[in-house]
LUMLUMDO-713379 format. One record per residue: residue in three letters; x, y, z of N, C-alpha, C, O in turn. Coordinates in steps of 0.05 Angstrom, whole numbers, padded with zeros to 5 digits. Layout:
N
REC     r       nu       nv       nw      cau      cav      caw       cu       cv       cw       ou       ov       ow
REC   ALA        X        Y        Z        X        Y        Z        X        Y        Z        X        Y        Z
...
This chain:
185
REC     r       nu       nv       nw      cau      cav      caw       cu       cv       cw       ou       ov       ow
REC   MET   -00387   -00247   -00486   -00392   -00243   -00458   -00395   -00213   -00453   -00379   -00197   -00463
REC   GLN   -00414   -00205   -00437   -00419   -00177   -00431   -00399   -00167   -00411   -00393   -00180   -00391
REC   PRO   -00387   -00143   -00416   -00368   -00132   -00396   -00380   -00129   -00369   -00404   -00124   -00366
REC   ARG   -00364   -00132   -00348   -00373   -00130   -00320   -00386   -00103   -00315   -00406   -00101   -00300
REC   VAL   -00376   -00082   -00327   -00386   -00055   -00322   -00416   -00054   -00330   -00431   -00039   -00318
REC   ASN   -00424   -00069   -00351   -00452   -00068   -00360   -00469   -00086   -00342   -00493   -00080   -00338
REC   ARG   -00458   -00108   -00332   -00474   -00127   -00316   -00478   -00116   -00287   -00499   -00121   -00275
REC   TYR   -00458   -00103   -00277   -00458   -00093   -00249   -00449   -00064   -00248   -00427   -00059   -00237
REC   PRO   -00465   -00046   -00258   -00455   -00018   -00261   -00448   -00004   -00234   -00430    00012   -00234
REC   ARG   -00462   -00010   -00213   -00456    00003   -00187   -00434   -00011   -00172   -00421    00002   -00156
REC   TYR   -00431   -00036   -00176   -00410   -00051   -00162   -00382   -00041   -00168   -00364   -00044   -00151
REC   GLY   -00378   -00030   -00191   -00352   -00019   -00198   -00343    00002   -00178   -00319    00004   -00173
REC   TRP   -00361    00017   -00167   -00354    00038   -00148   -00346    00025   -00121   -00330    00036   -00106
REC   VAL   -00358    00002   -00115   -00350   -00013   -00091   -00321   -00024   -00094   -00305   -00022   -00076
REC   VAL   -00316   -00035   -00118   -00289   -00045   -00124   -00269   -00022   -00123   -00247   -00025   -00112
REC   LEU   -00277    00001   -00134   -00259    00024   -00133   -00254    00033   -00105   -00231    00040   -00098
REC   ALA   -00274    00034   -00088   -00271    00042   -00060   -00252    00022   -00046   -00235    00031   -00030
REC   SER   -00255   -00003   -00051   -00237   -00023   -00039   -00208   -00019   -00049   -00189   -00022   -00034
REC   ALA   -00205   -00013   -00074   -00178   -00008   -00086   -00166    00017   -00073   -00142    00017   -00066
REC   CYS   -00182    00037   -00069   -00172    00062   -00056   -00164    00057   -00027   -00143    00067   -00019
REC   LEU   -00179    00042   -00013   -00172    00035    00015   -00146    00019    00015   -00129    00024    00033
REC   THR   -00142    00001   -00003   -00118   -00015   -00005   -00094    00004   -00010   -00073    00001    00004
REC   MET   -00096    00021   -00029   -00074    00040   -00035   -00069    00059   -00012   -00046    00065   -00005
REC   MET   -00090    00068    00001   -00087    00086    00024   -00072    00072    00047   -00055    00084    00060
REC   GLY   -00078    00047    00052   -00065    00032    00073   -00035    00029    00068   -00019    00033    00086
REC   VAL   -00028    00023    00043    00000    00019    00036    00015    00046    00038    00037    00048    00048
REC   MET    00003    00067    00027    00016    00093    00027    00018    00105    00055    00038    00118    00062
REC   CYS   -00002    00100    00072   -00002    00110    00099    00021    00097    00114    00036    00111    00128
REC   GLY    00024    00071    00112    00046    00058    00126    00074    00067    00117    00092    00067    00133
REC   TRP    00076    00074    00092    00102    00084    00082    00108    00112    00091    00130    00119    00100
REC   GLN    00087    00129    00088    00091    00158    00094    00092    00164    00124    00098    00187    00132
REC   MET    00087    00144    00141    00091    00148    00170    00120    00152    00176    00127    00165    00196
REC   ILE    00137    00140    00160    00166    00139    00166    00178    00167    00170    00191    00172    00190
REC   PRO    00175    00186    00151    00187    00212    00156    00176    00227    00180    00190    00241    00193
REC   ALA    00150    00223    00186    00139    00236    00209    00149    00224    00235    00147    00237    00256
REC   LEU    00160    00200    00234    00170    00187    00258    00200    00187    00259    00212    00174    00276
REC   ALA    00213    00203    00242    00242    00203    00241    00254    00210    00268    00274    00199    00277
REC   TYR    00242    00229    00282    00253    00238    00308    00253    00215    00329    00267    00217    00349
REC   GLN    00236    00194    00324    00236    00171    00342    00252    00148    00331    00266    00134    00345
REC   LEU    00250    00144    00305    00263    00121    00292    00294    00124    00293    00307    00104    00298
REC   ILE    00304    00147    00287    00333    00151    00286    00347    00143    00312    00365    00127    00312
REC   PRO    00338    00154    00335    00350    00145    00360    00341    00116    00369    00357    00101    00380
REC   GLY    00316    00109    00363    00305    00084    00371    00319    00060    00359    00323    00039    00371
REC   LEU    00327    00063    00334    00341    00041    00319    00371    00048    00316    00385    00033    00302
REC   ARG    00380    00070    00328    00408    00079    00326    00416    00081    00296    00435    00070    00287
REC   LEU    00400    00097    00282    00404    00101    00253    00421    00125    00247    00419    00146    00261
REC   SER    00437    00123    00226    00450    00147    00215    00430    00159    00196    00410    00147    00190
REC   GLN    00437    00183    00186    00419    00195    00166    00418    00178    00141    00396    00176    00129
REC   THR    00440    00166    00133    00440    00148    00110    00422    00124    00115    00407    00116    00097
REC   ASP    00424    00112    00139    00407    00089    00145    00378    00097    00143    00362    00082    00130
REC   PHE    00371    00120    00154    00343    00128    00153    00333    00132    00125    00311    00124    00117
REC   THR    00350    00145    00108    00343    00150    00080    00340    00123    00065    00321    00121    00049
REC   LEU    00357    00104    00071    00354    00078    00058    00328    00064    00066    00315    00052    00049
REC   ILE    00321    00066    00091    00296    00054    00100    00272    00066    00086    00254    00053    00077
REC   PHE    00272    00093    00084    00250    00107    00071    00248    00102    00041    00227    00099    00030
REC   THR    00271    00100    00028    00271    00097   -00001    00271    00068   -00010    00266    00063   -00034
REC   ALA    00275    00049    00007    00277    00021   -00001    00252    00012   -00017    00255   -00001   -00037
REC   PRO    00228    00017   -00008    00205    00008   -00023    00203    00019   -00052    00196    00004   -00070
REC   VAL    00211    00044   -00055    00210    00056   -00081    00231    00043   -00099    00225    00036   -00123
REC   LEU    00254    00038   -00089    00276    00026   -00104    00268   -00002   -00113    00273   -00010   -00136
REC   VAL    00256   -00017   -00096    00247   -00044   -00103    00224   -00043   -00122    00223   -00059   -00142
REC   ALA    00205   -00025   -00118    00181   -00024   -00135    00189   -00017   -00164    00175   -00024   -00183
REC   ILE    00211   -00002   -00168    00220    00004   -00195    00224   -00022   -00210    00218   -00024   -00234
REC   PHE    00235   -00043   -00197    00241   -00068   -00210    00219   -00089   -00208    00219   -00108   -00223
REC   THR    00200   -00085   -00189    00179   -00105   -00186    00152   -00097   -00198    00134   -00114   -00200
REC   SER    00150   -00073   -00207    00124   -00064   -00218    00118   -00079   -00244    00095   -00086   -00249
REC   LEU    00137   -00082   -00261    00133   -00096   -00287    00125   -00125   -00282    00104   -00134   -00293
REC   PRO    00140   -00141   -00267    00131   -00168   -00261    00105   -00168   -00245    00089   -00187   -00248
REC   GLY    00101   -00149   -00227    00077   -00148   -00212    00052   -00144   -00229    00032   -00157   -00225
REC   GLY    00055   -00126   -00249    00033   -00123   -00268    00028   -00147   -00285    00005   -00154   -00291
REC   ALA    00050   -00161   -00293    00047   -00185   -00309    00034   -00207   -00293    00018   -00223   -00303
REC   LEU    00040   -00209   -00267    00026   -00228   -00250   -00003   -00223   -00248   -00020   -00241   -00249
REC   GLY   -00011   -00197   -00247   -00039   -00190   -00247   -00053   -00198   -00273   -00076   -00207   -00273
REC   ASP   -00039   -00195   -00295   -00050   -00203   -00321   -00054   -00234   -00322   -00073   -00244   -00333
REC   ARG   -00035   -00248   -00311   -00035   -00277   -00313   -00054   -00290   -00292   -00070   -00308   -00299
REC   TYR   -00053   -00281   -00268   -00068   -00294   -00246   -00093   -00278   -00236   -00108   -00288   -00220
REC   GLY   -00096   -00254   -00246   -00119   -00238   -00238   -00111   -00217   -00218   -00095   -00222   -00200
REC   ILE   -00123   -00194   -00221   -00118   -00171   -00204   -00125   -00178   -00175   -00109   -00172   -00157
REC   ARG   -00148   -00189   -00171   -00157   -00194   -00144   -00138   -00211   -00128   -00131   -00204   -00106
REC   ALA   -00129   -00233   -00140   -00111   -00251   -00125   -00084   -00238   -00120   -00073   -00240   -00098
REC   VAL   -00073   -00225   -00140   -00046   -00213   -00137   -00047   -00190   -00117   -00029   -00188   -00100
REC   VAL   -00067   -00174   -00118   -00068   -00151   -00099   -00074   -00162   -00071   -00064   -00151   -00052
REC   ALA   -00090   -00183   -00069   -00096   -00194   -00042   -00070   -00204   -00029   -00064   -00199   -00006
REC   ILE   -00054   -00219   -00044   -00029   -00230   -00034   -00011   -00207   -00026    00001   -00207   -00004
REC   ALA   -00009   -00187   -00043    00008   -00164   -00037   -00002   -00148   -00013    00014   -00138    00003
REC   ALA   -00028   -00144   -00010   -00039   -00130    00012   -00034   -00144    00038   -00027   -00132    00059
REC   PHE   -00037   -00171    00038   -00031   -00186    00063   -00001   -00185    00068    00007   -00185    00092
REC   LEU    00016   -00186    00048    00045   -00183    00052    00052   -00156    00064    00068   -00155    00083
REC   ALA    00040   -00135    00054    00044   -00108    00065    00035   -00106    00094    00048   -00094    00111
REC   ALA    00013   -00119    00100    00003   -00120    00128    00022   -00134    00146    00028   -00125    00168
REC   ALA    00032   -00157    00137    00051   -00172    00154    00076   -00156    00159    00086   -00155    00181
REC   VAL    00086   -00144    00138    00110   -00127    00141    00104   -00104    00159    00121   -00097    00176
REC   GLY    00081   -00092    00156    00073   -00069    00173    00073   -00077    00202    00082   -00061    00219
REC   ILE    00063   -00100    00208    00062   -00110    00236    00090   -00116    00246    00098   -00109    00268
REC   LEU    00106   -00130    00229    00133   -00138    00237    00151   -00114    00242    00169   -00115    00259
REC   ARG    00146   -00092    00228    00162   -00068    00232    00161   -00058    00261    00180   -00047    00271
REC   ALA    00139   -00063    00274    00135   -00054    00302    00154   -00069    00321    00159   -00059    00343
REC   PHE    00164   -00091    00313    00181   -00108    00331    00211   -00107    00322    00227   -00122    00333
REC   THR    00217   -00090    00304    00245   -00088    00294    00263   -00076    00315    00256   -00058    00330
REC   GLN    00288   -00087    00316    00307   -00078    00335    00331   -00063    00323    00347   -00051    00337
REC   ASP    00334   -00065    00296    00358   -00054    00284    00353   -00046    00255    00332   -00051    00243
REC   PHE    00373   -00032    00244    00372   -00022    00217    00368   -00044    00197    00350   -00042    00180
REC   ILE    00384   -00065    00198    00383   -00087    00178    00355   -00099    00176    00345   -00103    00154
REC   THR    00343   -00105    00198    00317   -00117    00198    00296   -00098    00186    00280   -00106    00169
REC   MET    00297   -00073    00194    00278   -00054    00184    00283   -00050    00154    00263   -00048    00138
REC   PHE    00307   -00049    00145    00314   -00045    00117    00303   -00069    00101    00291   -00065    00080
REC   MET    00307   -00093    00111    00297   -00117    00097    00267   -00117    00095    00255   -00124    00074
REC   LEU    00254   -00109    00117    00225   -00108    00116    00215   -00087    00096    00195   -00091    00082
REC   MET    00229   -00065    00094    00221   -00044    00075    00226   -00053    00046    00211   -00045    00028
REC   LEU    00246   -00069    00042    00250   -00081    00015    00227   -00099    00008    00217   -00098   -00014
REC   ILE    00218   -00115    00027    00194   -00132    00023    00169   -00115    00018    00153   -00122    00002
REC   TRP    00167   -00093    00033    00145   -00074    00029    00145   -00065   -00001    00123   -00063   -00013
REC   GLY    00168   -00061   -00012    00171   -00052   -00040    00161   -00074   -00059    00150   -00067   -00080
REC   ILE    00164   -00099   -00052    00154   -00121   -00069    00123   -00119   -00069    00111   -00121   -00090
REC   ALA    00112   -00116   -00045    00082   -00113   -00044    00073   -00089   -00060    00053   -00091   -00075
REC   TRP    00087   -00067   -00056    00080   -00043   -00071    00081   -00047   -00101    00064   -00038   -00116
REC   GLY    00102   -00061   -00110    00105   -00067   -00138    00084   -00085   -00150    00082   -00088   -00174
REC   MET    00070   -00099   -00132    00048   -00116   -00141    00021   -00101   -00140    00003   -00107   -00156
REC   ILE    00019   -00082   -00122   -00007   -00068   -00119   -00009   -00045   -00139   -00030   -00043   -00152
REC   VAL    00011   -00028   -00140    00008   -00003   -00156    00002   -00008   -00186   -00015    00006   -00196
REC   PRO    00015   -00027   -00199    00008   -00030   -00228   -00019   -00044   -00233   -00029   -00043   -00255
REC   ASN   -00030   -00057   -00213   -00054   -00072   -00217   -00080   -00057   -00211   -00100   -00061   -00225
REC   LEU   -00080   -00041   -00191   -00105   -00028   -00183   -00116   -00009   -00205   -00140   -00008   -00208
REC   PRO   -00099    00006   -00219   -00111    00024   -00240   -00126    00008   -00262   -00144    00019   -00275
REC   LYS   -00119   -00017   -00266   -00132   -00033   -00287   -00162   -00037   -00280   -00178   -00041   -00298
REC   LEU   -00168   -00036   -00254   -00196   -00039   -00246   -00214   -00018   -00258   -00238   -00024   -00264
REC   VAL   -00204    00005   -00262   -00220    00027   -00273   -00230    00019   -00301   -00254    00023   -00307
REC   GLY   -00213    00008   -00317   -00221   -00001   -00344   -00240   -00025   -00344   -00255   -00028   -00363
REC   VAL   -00238   -00041   -00323   -00254   -00065   -00322   -00282   -00060   -00310   -00302   -00071   -00319
REC   TRP   -00283   -00043   -00289   -00307   -00040   -00273   -00322   -00014   -00277   -00345   -00012   -00269
REC   ILE   -00310    00006   -00289   -00322    00032   -00291   -00329    00038   -00320   -00313    00033   -00338
REC   SER   -00353    00050   -00325   -00361    00056   -00352   -00343    00077   -00364   -00332    00094   -00350
REC   PRO   -00340    00077   -00391   -00322    00096   -00404   -00327    00125   -00397   -00308    00141   -00395
REC   GLU   -00352    00133   -00394   -00358    00161   -00389   -00351    00169   -00360   -00353    00192   -00353
REC   ARG   -00345    00150   -00343   -00338    00155   -00315   -00309    00148   -00308   -00301    00151   -00285
REC   ARG   -00294    00139   -00327   -00266    00131   -00321   -00248    00153   -00312   -00230    00149   -00296
REC   GLY   -00252    00177   -00323   -00235    00200   -00315   -00238    00206   -00285   -00218    00209   -00271
REC   ILE   -00263    00208   -00276   -00268    00214   -00248   -00258    00191   -00230   -00247    00195   -00209
REC   ALA   -00263    00166   -00240   -00254    00143   -00224   -00223    00142   -00222   -00212    00136   -00201
REC   SER   -00210    00149   -00244   -00180    00150   -00243   -00171    00171   -00224   -00152    00168   -00209
REC   GLY   -00185    00194   -00224   -00178    00216   -00206   -00182    00208   -00177   -00165    00215   -00160
REC   ILE   -00203    00193   -00171   -00208    00184   -00144   -00186    00165   -00136   -00175    00167   -00114
REC   TYR   -00179    00146   -00153   -00158    00127   -00146   -00131    00141   -00141   -00118    00136   -00122
REC   MET   -00124    00159   -00159   -00099    00173   -00156   -00099    00190   -00131   -00078    00193   -00117
REC   GLY   -00121    00202   -00125   -00124    00218   -00100   -00120    00201   -00075   -00111    00211   -00055
REC   SER   -00128    00175   -00077   -00125    00158   -00054   -00095    00154   -00047   -00089    00149   -00023
REC   MET   -00078    00155   -00066   -00049    00153   -00061   -00040    00176   -00043   -00027    00172   -00023
REC   GLY   -00047    00200   -00051   -00040    00224   -00036   -00054    00224   -00009   -00042    00232    00011
REC   ALA   -00079    00216   -00008   -00094    00216    00017   -00081    00196    00037   -00079    00203    00061
REC   GLY   -00073    00173    00028   -00060    00154    00045   -00033    00164    00056   -00027    00161    00080
REC   GLY   -00018    00177    00038    00007    00189    00047    00003    00211    00067    00017    00213    00087
REC   ALA   -00016    00228    00062   -00022    00250    00080   -00032    00239    00107   -00026    00250    00128
REC   LEU   -00048    00219    00106   -00058    00206    00130   -00035    00196    00148   -00035    00199    00172
REC   GLY   -00016    00183    00135    00007    00173    00149    00024    00195    00161    00032    00194    00185
REC   LEU    00029    00216    00146    00044    00239    00156    00030    00253    00179    00042    00261    00198
REC   PHE    00003    00255    00176   -00012    00270    00196   -00016    00254    00222   -00014    00265    00244
REC   THR   -00022    00228    00220   -00029    00213    00244   -00005    00202    00259   -00007    00197    00283
REC   ALA    00017    00197    00246    00040    00184    00259    00048    00198    00286    00053    00184    00305
REC   PRO    00050    00224    00287    00058    00237    00312    00039    00234    00335    00046    00239    00358
REC   PHE    00014    00225    00329   -00006    00222    00351   -00003    00196    00366   -00015    00192    00387
REC   PHE    00012    00177    00355    00016    00152    00369    00037    00155    00391    00054    00173    00389
REC   PRO    00035    00139    00412    00054    00142    00434    00084    00137    00426    00102    00149    00438
REC   ASP    00088    00120    00406    00115    00115    00396    00113    00103    00368    00091    00096    00359
REC   TRP    00136    00100    00356    00137    00089    00328    00127    00060    00327    00116    00052    00307
REC   ARG    00132    00045    00348    00123    00017    00347    00093    00015    00347    00081   -00001    00332
REC   ALA    00080    00031    00363    00050    00032    00363    00039    00042    00337    00019    00031    00327
REC   ALA    00053    00061    00324    00044    00071    00298    00046    00049    00277    00027    00045    00262
REC   PHE    00068    00035    00276    00072    00014    00256    00053   -00009    00261    00042   -00020    00242
REC   LEU    00050   -00017    00286    00032   -00039    00292    00003   -00032    00284   -00011   -00048    00273
REC   SER   -00005   -00008    00291   -00033    00001    00284   -00037    00001    00254   -00058   -00009    00245
REC   VAL   -00019    00012    00239   -00023    00014    00210   -00021   -00014    00198   -00033   -00020    00177
REC   GLY   -00004   -00032    00210   -00003   -00059    00200   -00029   -00074    00204   -00038   -00088    00186
REC   ILE   -00041   -00070    00227   -00067   -00083    00233   -00089   -00071    00215   -00106   -00085    00204
REC   LEU   -00088   -00045    00211   -00107   -00032    00192   -00104   -00042    00164   -00123   -00048    00150
REC   THR   -00079   -00045    00155   -00074   -00056    00128   -00084   -00085    00126   -00094   -00093    00105
REC   PHE   -00081   -00100    00147   -00092   -00127    00148   -00122   -00127    00144   -00133   -00142    00128
REC   ALA   -00136   -00109    00159   -00165   -00107    00156   -00173   -00098    00128   -00192   -00108    00117
REC   ILE   -00157   -00080    00117   -00163   -00071    00089   -00158   -00095    00070   -00174   -00098    00051
REC   ALA   -00138   -00111    00074   -00133   -00134    00057   -00157   -00154    00058   -00164   -00165    00038
REC   VAL   -00168   -00157    00082   -00192   -00174    00085   -00215   -00162    00068   -00229   -00176    00054
REC   VAL   -00219   -00136    00071   -00240   -00122    00055   -00235   -00126    00026   -00254   -00133    00011
REC   TRP   -00210   -00122    00017   -00204   -00126   -00012   -00211   -00155   -00021   -00223   -00158   -00042
REC   THR   -00204   -00174   -00004   -00209   -00202   -00011   -00239   -00208   -00013   -00248   -00223   -00030
REC   ILE   -00255   -00196    00004   -00284   -00200    00005   -00297   -00187   -00020   -00314   -00199   -00032
REC   PHE   -00289   -00162   -00025   -00302   -00147   -00047   -00287   -00150   -00073   -00295   -00138   -00093
């Protein structure tokens, strides 16, 4: 069987763009948190420890879910696993807007970490599947750059929303739209 990269040489860049959007949506939603600290801490009556736990929860969970997340991608396919994870991140992103307390927000951020642990180890595999060997370096750089771009976007845009609930709701809806794009392409 001929590799996909040879059968559809330009489509690989569409897949890469979709992967970058997916990663940007997840990173944007996470990196909004520090920019919204001045609203989240009093809004949810958080201590500094509570705030730190909310911000670090996804990373802590992803440490333990990345290995099984990558294995799921190997077994069931990158597209399906990333789609499920992207829709999960979108749902969590939307639900965060309605949170009333630390425990609920913390639990949602733990679930965000599960989604992250399914997305992060699977998207880089697309470069090897869809991009020709002589273009893999640039494609990997683009993908890795999307992580930073998503984080920067979250940090930059969060203060422009009227409040933290509007910010989380907006990025949740955006992540949902991105998940739809991922599923289509």
